[in-house]
N, C-alpha and C positions, 0 to 999 in steps of 0.2 A: 234255452241252449245250453248243455253243461260247457262248464268253461275246463279247458284243457291245459293242464300243469304239465310242463316240459320240464325234466331234470337236465341237468347240464351236458350230459351224455347227449341225450336227444337232441340238445339244441347245437352241439357241435356236430352231430352227424347230418342234422338238417342244413347246417352252413356247407357243411363238404358235398351233401348230394346235391344242392343248388348250384353250386361252385362247378363241380363235375357234369350236369346235365343240362343247366339253365332253367331247370323246371321248379316252380316256387312249391313248398312244402308247408303245411300247415300243421302236422302232427307225424308223428314217428313212434314205433311201438317196437322195443327189442326183444325179440321172442327168444331166447336162449334155448328153450326147449326144441325148438325148429332150427335153431342155429339159422335164424333170418331176421331182416329188419323190414319191416313192414312201413312204409311210407304214406302220407296220405295226401296228395297233391291236390293244386289247386285246378278247379275246373278248365277244360280245355286245352291243359298241358302234358296230357298224357304222351302226344308224341316227341315233345321236347324230353320229357323223362326215358322215354325209351330208346329214342335216337334211329337214325337210318338203321334198318337191320340189327335192331338192338345195340348197337354200338355204345351209347350212352350208359345203358344201365350195365353193360357189360364191365365197362369202364370203372362205373360205382363198385360195382360186386369185387372187382380185382383190387382194387384201391381201400376198400373196407373189411376185404376180406370175411365176407360173409353173401350170403343169398340175399337179394332185394327184391322186396315186392311191392308194386305200387298199386294205390287205390284210388282213384278221381273222386274229388269231393263231390257232395249235391248238399243243396238246401234241404231237399224234403227226406226225411228217413227212407222214404218208399226207393226213391232214385238212389240212394247211397247204398241201400242192403243191395239192389241189382249190381251195381258196381262191384262190392264185396265179393260177390258171387262169381262173376267174370271168370272164363266162359261159360261156365256152367246158366242157361237159360231159365230164370226166374218167371215162372207164370202166373204167381198171385202172391199177394202178402196181406195180412191181414192182422191188424193190430189188436191187442186187449188191453185194456188196463189203462190206467191216466199217471201222468205225471213220472215220478221216479220208478214206478213199479209198470212200465208198460211194456207188453211182451210182444214180439213180432213173430208170426207165425208164417214162415216162407216155404211156399210151394214152387219145387222144380219139375222138371221135366224127367220121367223116370229115367230116362237113359243118362240125364247128367245127375242123378243123385250121389253116385260114388265121386265124381267131380266136386260137389258141391259140399260134401263132407270133407274130402281129402284125405291123404295118408296120415293115419294116426289121428283124424279127426282135425289138422291142422286148421285147413279151411273153413270150416264152423267154429273154431275158436277166434280167427282172423274177423270173421263178421261180428261175433260175440264182443269181441275187445273193442272194435273199432265204432260199433253202433251204440255202444254204452259211453266212449269217450264223446264221440261227437254229436249223438242224438239222444243221449239220456237213455237209452232202450237198454231196461235191466237183463234181458234175456232175447236170443234169437233159437227157435224151435224150428226144424225142419219138420213139415208134414207131409202125409201121403196124399198122392193125386185122388181126390175124391171121385173122380169122373171116370170110375172102372166100372 
């Protein structure tokens, strides 16, 4: 697994996020292009991170002054990618290549394609960045549903 190096800003943000929500975070990406912070939270702590009716995550957004997105960590690259694309429904994932040059081909339902890409590609950017940091996957490609 790739070792994630956190800079001082990320460590400070993770600490702040954990204090505000009670959810443990193992990674943080500051995405200035989309004015957001993405946290990779510990498995099973999504409820804590979001809070009742979104109260925890809203408090964190207000305090940090940016939009916050959370992705639940998973030990397997396949499950982690599924989590990255939520709420879009991933129908299949195939991996090509080995080691540092591994590429994930992700298939989503046709009706979820726009959701998986996101406005100006921000969701696919998030999946690529996090998959690289957490599971050493060099690229994530959305493929068309072949069952047409």
